[in-house]
N, C-alpha and C positions, 0 to 999 in steps of 0.2 A: 599663731603657734598652735600645734595640736597637743593633746594630752600625751603623757608618756606612752610609748608604743605606737603613736600615730593612728589612733582609731578614729574612724569617720562613720557617722550614721547616714545611710542612704535611705530616703523616705519616698514612698509613692502612695498616694491615696486614691481611692475610688469614692465617688459621691453619687447620691441619688440624682437621676437625670431623666429627661423625657425627650421624645422625638420632636415635639413641638414646645409650646409654652407649658410651664408647670401648672398643675391644678390650682384653683384659687386658695391662697393661704399657704401653699407649699413652697419650700425653699430647698435648694441643693444642700445636702448634709453629708458629711463623711460617713461612709458605712464600712470601709476597710482601710486599715493602715498597714502597708507592707514596709518592713524595715530590714535592711541588710547591713551588717557591720563589716567594714573594710579595714584591714590593717595595712595602712599605706607603707609601713616600713618593710613588711614581708611580701607585699603585693598579693594578698590573699583575701578572699571573702570568707570570714570566719564565723558568722552567725546569720541565720535567716529567721525572721519572726513575722507573725501575722496577728493583727488585732481586728476583730469584728466589732463594729460600733452600731448600737441600736439608734436609728433616727427618731427624733422627737417631733418633728414638724413636717415630715414627708414620709412617703412609702416608696418601696422599690417598684418601678413600673416594668411592664413586659419589655419595653425597649432597653431598660437598664439591665434586666436579667440577660437579654440576648447579648448585650455588649460585654458584661462582666462575668456572667455565670452565677451571680449572686441572686438569691431569692429573698423576698420579704420575711419568710419564715426563718431563714438562716440568720439574717442580720438582726431580727427581733430578739434572738437569743444572745446577742452581743452585749458588751458593757456600755453604760451611758458614756457620752462624749467626755464629760468631766473626769470620769474614772479612767478613760483611755489616756487623757492628758497626764493624769497622775502616774499611770504606769510608765509612760514614756520618760517622765522625769525621774522616777524612783528606780526603775529596773534598767533603763537604757541610757541614763545620764544625759538626757536630751538637752538639759540646760548647760551642761559642761562641755560636751563634745561638739566639735564642728559638725555640720550636716550639709547634705546636698540633695538636690532633687532635679528632675528633668524639666527645666523651666521654673517659673515663679508661681505657677498655679497653686501648688501644694502649700507654699508659704502663705499666700494670700488667703487661701481657703481656711487655714488654721487661724489666721488673724481675724477674719470675719466671724468665724464661728465662735471663737473664744470671746470676742467682744459681745456677740449676741447672747451667749449663754452666761456671761459673767464669770468665765473660767480663766484661770491663770494660763497664759501662753507658756507652753512647756519647753520651748527651744531658746537657745542663746542667740546671740547676734551673728555668729560666724556661719553664715549660709553661703553656699556656692551654687550658682546656677550652672549645672553641668552642661546643659544644652548650649549656653553661650560660650563656655570654654571649648566645647567640641567644635562648634562652628568656626571659631577663630583658629583652632589648632589645625583644622583640615582646609582652611581657606574657602569655606563655602559662602555662597551669596545669601542663602536663606537658612534659617534655623530649622533643622530636620526634626521630625518626630522620632521617638525612640526606635521604632522598627526600622525606619530608613537609616538611622545612624548605625544600627547594627550591621546593615548591609554595606554601608560605606566602610566600616571598620573591618569587615570580613568576619564578623562574629555571628554565631547562631542565636536565634531567639529561643531561649529555654523556657518551657512552660507555656502558659496562656497569656497572650497580650490582653491588657486591661484587667488583669488580676493583680492586685496591689503587691502581693508578696513576690510574684514572678517578675513584675516590672521592676521592682526595687533590685532584685537579683541581677537582672539584665543591665540596668543602669550602672550597678556596681562594676560589672564587667567592662562597660565603656569607660568608666572612671579609671580603672586599673590600666586600660590601654593608654589613656592620657598620661597616667603616671609614667608608663614605660617610655613615652615620647618626651618626657620632661615638661609636659604642658600643664600639669595640674598645679594650681597656684598655692596650695597649702601643704607642701611636702615636709615631712619630718627630717631632721638632720640625719645624715648617714650614720649608721652604727659603727663605731670603731671596733675592729677586730684586734685582739691581743696578738703581739708578735709570737711566732712559733718559738718553742724552747730552744735555747742555744743561739738564737739570732743576735747579731751585734746590735747594741743600743747606741743611738746617736747622743753624744754629750755636747751640750752647747756651753 
């Protein structure tokens, strides 16, 4: 069941990464959280948010900057990871709303990083792997990346790929396409419209 209004959080994260192996002692850490709020009842993307997160055990590599556009200077001004989790819970009702991501990477990365940092996991249990739903809905043999899925669905790629806020926005568009096809698994009950004035009422 979704909350009243059928709101869904769509999450996409970017993390520190390297072309080869990470430097000694470094680990992949979330540096950007993109969040789009989808109203499943109205079929609209209603909010777009971005959180920059300062890494504690790694730095942004030139390869990561080329991929995401993010620099070490930019993310160093972000909030600590624990604070980002608190913001998700307090401002975006992450523990109450169902949420979705493209694949399970984002969910696993949050789980790993929360465990390592001793931080409370901000999300509830109602997660949907949008990539898996899309693959089944379109009868594909392999699970596509987000950009490929947009091409399959005939949708434009808005913004920059591998920028969390833009990827979340595009994933939300794919989810709304699945809603239109009746393929999304967590749809709110249809809203009943009142009868027009003067219309006959059925008496049982």
